[in-house]
N, C-alpha and C positions, 0 to 999 in steps of 0.2 A: 475271494479271500475275504472273511471275516474280520470286520472292524475291531484291530487291536486293543483290548478293552482290559486288559493284564497288565499290572505292572513289573512283570516277569519280561526279560527279552525275548522277543520272536523272531527267528527267520524269516526273513521276507520275501528274498528271493535272489538266485543268482545272478552273474553280468547275461546270461541267455536269458533269463527274466520267463523263462518255458511256463512258470507257475504261476504269474502275476495274472490280476486282475484287470485291465485297462478299459476304460470308459473308451470306445471306439472315437468318438470327437476330441480325446484329450490326448491323442498320439502327436507328439512334438516336434520328432524329428523320423528322418528314415530308420532310427536304431530302435530297438524295443525299449520301452517306454514302463516301467513301473507307476502304478497309482495305490497311494496310501491314503486313506480315509482320514480326515480330519475327527481326531477324537473329541474336539470341544474343551479338552482339559490340557492341552499340549502335547507335544510327542519329543524324543528324544531320538537320535539317530547313531551307530556308531557303525562302522565297515570294516568288515575283514575279506583276508584274501588268501591265497596259495602262493602269489609272487614271493621272489625272494625280500628279506629284509631292505629297506627303503624305497620297495617298487612303490611305484604312485599309479592312482588313477585320478583322472578328472571327469567328474558328471556335471550334467547341468540339473539344477532345483526349479524346478516351475512350479507355481501355483496354479491351480486349479478351481476357476470358480464355477458354479451353477447358473447358468443364465435361464431365467422363466419367460416361455414361450406365453407371449401374450396375442389374441385376435386384432384386429383393426379397430373393434370398440372398447378394447382394455381387461378383458375377461380374459384369465389365463387360464392355456392351452395344456390338458393333460395328455401323458403321455413320455415317450423317453427325453429325457433330459438333453439339452444343449449343455456343452461344456466349452469354456474358452479360457486358453494356459497363457500364461504371463511369465516370461522368465526372470525369475529372483535374481539368479547368479549362477556361477560355477563354482564347483567347491574342489580342491585337490584334496585327496588322503594319502598321506605316504604310511605305507606298514614299519613296524617296530621288530623287536625281537621276541614280545611277549606272543606266545602261544596259546592255543584252549585247550582243552580238557577232552579226552576222550568220554563218549557217553552225554558229553553236555550240548546244549544249543551250536557250541564254536570245537570242534575237533582239534588235536593235536596239529592238525595238517596246516590250519590257516592261523595265520596271523593278526591281531587288532593295528588297526592303523593307530599311530602314536601322535600323529599329527593331520591336521586339518585347515586347509587355510583359505579362505573366500579369495577365488582369484581375479572376480569381478563381482560385483553387487548392480544389480540395475537400476532405474529411477524409478521403475513399477515399487520393489520392493523398498527402496528408501522414503519413497512417499507415504507408502503403507503404514511402515515402521513410524515415519512423524505422525499420521493421522490418529493411529491406535496407542501409541505411546508405548509399544512394545519392541524388542527386538531379539534375533534370534541371539544365539550366545555358542560361541565356538570354544568348545576345553581340548585344547590342544598343546599337552604337555611336552612332546619330542621329546621325553626319557625312556622312551618304552613301558611307559604305562598305557590307559585307553584314550584315546579322543574319541568326541563324541560333539554332536551340535545337539542344539536346545532350541525347540521354537516355543516359547512357554504358549503362544495365543496365536492360533491362524485366524482368528476372527471366524468372519461369515465365509472362509474358503471351505472347498468340498474336499480340497485333501493337495497333498502335493504330488508332482511327479518328478521322478528320477532319471534322466537318460543317461547312460556309460557314453563317455566321448572318447577317453584315450585309457590304456592299459592293458598289461598283460596278465594271463594266466586267469583265474575264476577269483571274482570279486562278489561279496555277500552283504547284504545288507541286513542289519538288527535292529527292531524298533521297539520303545519303549512307550507306552502312553497311559496315562494319570500320571504324569510326574508332580 
């Protein structure tokens, strides 16, 4: 999957995540996992789905760090990178009544999430926020307008991984970078 460099919303993958590019070492659960590369300029995520209004989905959000391999003498080893994942938290998204428009990135058969709530935030993510002085921002109007989570800066992370945990219907992730 190419790095999302555009200011336009891009559909990343559906719940089955069949078109996702996943670093093999970044698999976080036995469920399909979607890897979204760090654009180094921040990213924003929106959730859409085919469930009924007020349908909800819970997904795990994981930080993915690239680990530099080194030989015993300290020299960097080239080759495939290693990845380490750390749970940032779980995010619950609830669909509103607002639907997409046929011919756009979100068709009329899908609803936008109008609610997003961190179900739990890990100590890893809390400590990282404190160290870098930046935080994610959840915009959750819950009034049938569009909810999103904004990561203004992911620092030196390779990206984030999303793992759907609970939810019915088909869910899709929209991503925009250069926010």
